[in-house]
N, C-alpha and C positions, 0 to 999 in steps of 0.2 A: 302120564303119557310115556310109554315105555320104549319108543324108538327114537326119541329126539337126540340121543347121544350116539346113534348108530353112524358109523363112518363107512362109505362105500369103498370098494377096492381101489387102491391108489395107482394101479396100472393095469393095462390090458395087454396081454402077450399074444401076438399073432400066431395062430396055430401052425402056419406055414414056416415059422421060424424067421420071418423077415425082421422082427424087432419088437420093441415095447412102446406102447403109447401111455405116457404118464397122464394121470388125472388128478385134479385137486380133491380135497376131502369131500366136496359136494358133487364130484363126478364130471367136472369140466375138463375136457381133453386138451392136451397141448396141440396147438395148431400145427407147429412144425413137425411134431411126431406123426400126426395124421398124414401130412403131406409126404413124409419120408417113408412111412411104413405102408400106408394104404395106397398112396399115389405113386410109389416107386421112384421118387425123385431123389437123386443123390445130392442135389443142392436145393433143399426146401426153402431157404431164404430167397434164393433167386427166383424160384417159382412163385413165392408169395408176393414178391415185388412186381412181377408181371401180372399176377392175378389182381392185385389192388389197383393197378393202372387200368386194367380192362373193366374191373367191377369194384370201384371205390366204396360201394355200399357195404362190402364185407368188413371194412374197418369198424363199422358201427356195431357189429355183433361180436366183437372180441374185446378182451381187456387184459391188462398186465397181471402176471402172477409170478411169484418167486418160489420155486420148488425147494424143499429142504435139502440140505447137503452143502458140502464145501464148494466154493467157487461157482455157486449157482447165481445166475443173473435173472432179472425180470424177463419173462417171455410171454408170448401171447397164448391165451386159452380162449376157447369158445365160451360165450356167456352162458349158454344153456344148450339143451338137446337140440332145439330147433336151429340154433346157430351152427352146431356141429354138423347137422344134416345138410344145411345149406352149403357149407364148405365142402363136405364130401361130394356133393353134386357137381362141384367145379373141378374135381380131380380129373386128370387127363385120361384119355384112352379107355380101355376096357373096364378099368376099375370104376371110373366115374359112371360110365354107361350101365354097368352091372348094378351099381348101387342105386342109381335112379330108377331102374326097372324094379328091383327088389323093394325099394322104399315105397314106390307107388302101389305095388301089390300088397304090402303089409298095411299101408294106410287104408286101402279099400277094404281089406279083410277086417281091420279093426273097427270100421264103421258098420260093415254088414254082418260080421260073424265074430264077435270078440272071443267066444268060447273056442271057435275053430282056430283063431290065432294062437291062443294058449296051447292048443294041441300041437300046432306047428312049431312053436318055440320050446315045447316041453323037453326035448332031448338036451337043450342047452341050459336048462334051469335046474337049480337045486330045489328040493321040496319046499324050502322056505321061500325062495324067490317065486316059485309057481303059485304058492298060496297067496303071496302078496299081490302078484299080478291079477289073479282072479278077483281078489277083494277090490283092487283098484278099478278094474273094469266094471264090476257090479256097481260101485259107487258112481262111476261116470254116467252109467245109464240112468241111475236114480236121480243124479244131479240134473240131468237134462229134463227129466219129468218134473222135477221140483221147480226149475226156472219156468217151464211152460205153465205149470199150475199157478205160479205167482202171477204171471202175465194174465191168465184167464180170470184170476180172482180180482183183477183190477189194480194190482200193485203198480206204483210208479217206478221209474228207473232208479230214482233215489232210494227206494225202499229195499232194494236187493242187498245192499251191504248191511243194512240194519237187520234184515231177516237172517242173513248168514250169521251175524253175531248173536242173534237171538237163539240160534241152534248151538253155536260153539260154547256159549257161556254155561248152560246146564251140563254140557258134556265134559268140558275141559277146564272150566273155571276162568277162562280168558276170552276176550274178543280176538279178532283176527290179528290186529297189530301186536297184541300181547303175546300171542302164540308165535308170531314171526320173531319177536325179540328173543324169546326163549330158544327157538331153533337156531338163530344166528349165534347166540352165546355158546350153546352146547356143541354146535357143529363148526364154530369158528368161521362163519360165513360173512364175507364182506360185501357181497353184491347186494344191490337194492332189491332186485326182483327175486322172490322166493315163493315156492309152492308149499303151502301148509300140508296138503294132502299127500304130496310125494314124500313127506317126512313122517307120516304116521305109520304105525305098525298095523298088522292085520286086525288085531282086536279093536283098535281105535277106528280103523276104516269101517269095520262092521258096525260099531256103535253109531257112527255118523250116517251110514247107509240106512240103518233101521230108523233112526230119528227122522231123516228126510223122507223116507218112505211113508211113515205115519203122517208126516206133515202134508204130503201130496194128497192123501185121502181126505184130510180135513179141509184142505184148500178146494178140492173138488166139490165138497159139500157146500162150502161157502159160495162158490161160483154158481151152483145149481139154485141156491136160495136167492141169490141177488141178481140172477140173469134178467136183463132187460131194465134193471133199475139204474138210475144215474149214479155215476161215481161221486163219492163225497170225500171231503178232506180227511175224514176219520178212517177211510179204507186202509191206508197204509199202517196205521197203528193197530187196527184189527188184525190185519194179515201178520204183522210182527208178533202180536200176542199168540196167534195160532202156532207160529213157528216155535216160539219159546215153550209153550205148554206141551206141544208135541214132543219136543226134545226131553222135557221133564218127564212126561209120561213114558217115553221110550226107556229112559234110565230106570224108572221104577219097575217096568216090566222085566228088565234085565236083573233086577234085584229080587224078583220072584213075586212081586205084587200083581194081582189080577187086573186091577183097574184103579185109576186115580180120577176123581171128579174134576170138572172144570176145564175140559179140553178146549172149549170155546168160551 
């Protein structure tokens, strides 16, 4: 896995020259930097105190972090992107209103036209970032189809994690928890919640997309064959087997082999 040691940009500089927003190695932005730079608040701590009184729930989406450097103290950072977006939505005046409007537009476009969203963001992205975003969006669409196919094939809710691991193992040699441990060590991440797919490079995202795409086709065949038949306790193990052999078959295809027997 070639991107697990990748570290995002450690700061974002406002093009208008208003200031810099520091981020952790995992991309978590400083809350007070966001309030100062994007919210235009000269006293970000005072604004944060008022915000937490009006919306105490924002305290649950932040955590302490100490940025490197002399005389640095623990400061609040957003736990993840969703937390950062929620805080941005609380910023005062035109900035918060403009963000909420743009965020809503981007979210709707991401759902309806992912390719169009990439085109809209293209001027801001490097070629590498553009390729990664395209691969990530492709994978999201396939993942939705994969979960739908699992449901139609009769998999129980408990089987989804096992089926995910059945795909991960042939591709990366580890189950989800093992991959998360590797990412935490190489990226020095201390937070409990972590997205494996957000830490994969384009090649690994493509491998995962192809494997899950093949799996979708196999699960559809299973659904057609078993339609109308009662669900049995063996269904979960059958579905898990399909996920594993689909991933193995996908890897063999990438190695240049035409076919591998035993998909089902």
